[in-house]
BAKOLVEX-577126 format. One record per residue (C-alpha): residue in one letter; y, x, z. Coordinates in steps of 0.05 Angstrom, whole numbers, plus 32768, in hexadecimal, padded with zeros to 4 digits. Last residue first. Example, Ala and Ser with C-alpha at 12.3 -4.5 7.8 and 13.67 -1.06 7.14 Angstrom:
2
S7FEB8111808F;A7FA680F6809C;
//
This chain:
215
N82E17FD091E7;L82AA7FFE91FF;Q82627FEF91EA;D826A801991AA;K8276805791D4;L8238805191FF;S81FE806091D0;S821D80A091B3;W823780B291F8;R81F080B99213;H81DE809A9256;S81AF80BE9285;Q817B809592AA;E8176807392EE;N81C0808492F7;T81D8803D92F7;L8208802192C3;H8240800892EF;T826D7FD292D3;L82B77FC392D9;K82C87F8892AC;G83087F7B9285;D82E37F789243;T82CC7FBF9250;I82D67FEE928A;T8299801A9294;V827C803F92CF;V8247807292BB;S8212809A92DF;P81E980D592C6;F821580DE9288;Q820080FE9247;M8229811E9210;E8203811D91CE;D823880F491AA;S8269812B91B8;D82B4812791C6;P82B080FE9206;H82F380E2921D;C82F580EC9268;T82FA80CA92AB;I82D380E892E5;L82BD80CB9327;R82A08105934F;L827880FC938F;T8268813993B8;N8237814393F1;A8210817693C8;T82218169937E;D823081AF9367;N820081C1932E;Q8213818992FF;W825C81909311;H825C81DB9303;D823981D092C0;L826C819D92AB;F82A381CC92C4;F828B82069299;Q827E81D7925E;Q82C781C1925E;T82DC820A9263;F82B4821E9226;A82CC81E191FE;D831681F0920A;L833D81CD9240;G838081AA9235;T836B81699256;F83238171926D;P8330815492B3;E834481109297;D834C80F192DC;L831E8110930F;L831580E7934F;M82F08116937E;I82CC80FD93BD;N82B1812F93EF;Q8287811E942D;I82888159945D;A8261819A946A;P825681A79420;S82A181B5941B;T82D281A493E3;R831381CB93DD;C82F481FA93AA;E82EC81C39377;A833581AD937E;M835281F39375;I83248201933A;L833981C09319;I838381CB9323;T83828213930B;K8359820192CE;Q838A81CA92BE;R83C481FB92C2;N839C82289293;G839481EF9261;R83DE81DD9262;S83F082269256;L840782509291;Q844E82689298;G8463823692CD;F8425824692F6;P843A828E92FC;K840682C092E1;K83DD82E79313;V839F82B99310;D839782C392C5;L8362828F92B6;E832982A8928A;V82F88270929A;K82C7829E92BE;N830082C592DF;A831D828592FD;M82D982719318;S82D482B5933B;I831A82AD9357;A830882699373;E82C782859390;A82ED82BC93B3;R831B828693D0;R82E1825F93ED;K82DD827C9434;K83298279943A;P832D822F942E;V8353822093ED;L839A820493EF;A83CB823D93FE;K83A1827893E8;F8389825293AA;I83D182429397;S83E6828B93A2;T83AE82A49376;P83BF82709341;T8405828D9340;L8441826A935E;E8483826F933A;R847F822B9318;D84748207935B;F843781DB9352;D8425819D932C;L83F18166932B;F8400813A92EF;E83BF814B92CC;N839681279300;V836C8135933E;F836881019375;Q8344812293AF;L832180F893E4;K82FE810C9424;G82C380DD942A;D82AE80949430;I82DB80699405;Q82D4801D9408;F82EF7FE993D8;S83097FA393DC;G83117F6393B4;S83507F4F938F;K838B7F6D9369;S837F7FB39387;K83BC7FD793A2;L83D380179380;N83DA805F9399;G83A0805993CA;A8374808C93A7;L834380549394;T837C802E9374;K8395806B934E;L834F80789335;L83488031931C;T838C803292FB;T8379807392D8;K833D805292B8;G8360801092AC;R83527FF89265;G838E801A9245;N8366804C921D;R831D803A9212;A82ED803E924D;L82BF806E9271;L82BE808192BB;Y828980B792C4;H826280BF9305;N824C81029320;G82238107935F;E822180EA93A6;G8229809F93A8;L824880679381;S8241801E9395;I82597FE59368;E82577F9D9380;D824F7F6B9347;S82817F489319;T82B37F80931E;T82F97F759302;A83247F9992CF;L836D7F9892B8;P83867F6392E8;Q83CD7F4A92DA;K840E7F6192F8;Y83F07FA69304;G83A57FAF9300;I83657FB79326;A83337F82933C;F82FA7F81936E;Q82D57F409361;E82967F5A9382;S82A67F9493B0;L82B07FDC939A;Q828D801493C1;I829C805E93BB;K826E808A93E4;P826580D093FF;Q822180D9941F;P821480CF9469;M81FE810E948F;
//
């Protein structure tokens, strides 16, 4: 089975009235976890919105091979629905037990209405729902925009471990603001000086050596 893929052409540019960032070389991302790192306002969310089809690129082209989910903090549900109801409606039946198990591990009250959940618990609901909608039988692409918003350190680590152990036929492109110099990334896309660049996954990249390169 072909792997999931995101491919950006040379001179692929994102932005609004003016380009925010442009590739100088073709970028090809495959199965696994890729982190999109840049300072605020450089175009991280703009890139994800473009890949999701919510914005048009300024130039160049891109290719998406896989079933795409765009997961961000603005996803919302009916305030009266509980996480259990959300999972029942949106998660395939064979994975609902897994969703409940994940919820228990991160201490999410699945019987509490979504409107009464804290910001962090709403984020847990969204992430669990999205993760349990993937299937190893198809190509999965997940665009995760600031998935750690509102999450405590334990829950962040839970999802980091889950992503590391669950890469079969799944491509994740993740934006985040690392809070530890020791955090390592297997594959990194950066936006700096208006350039979109892929640091290949031949070796892990440590945040302590990356952060000073971003401007």
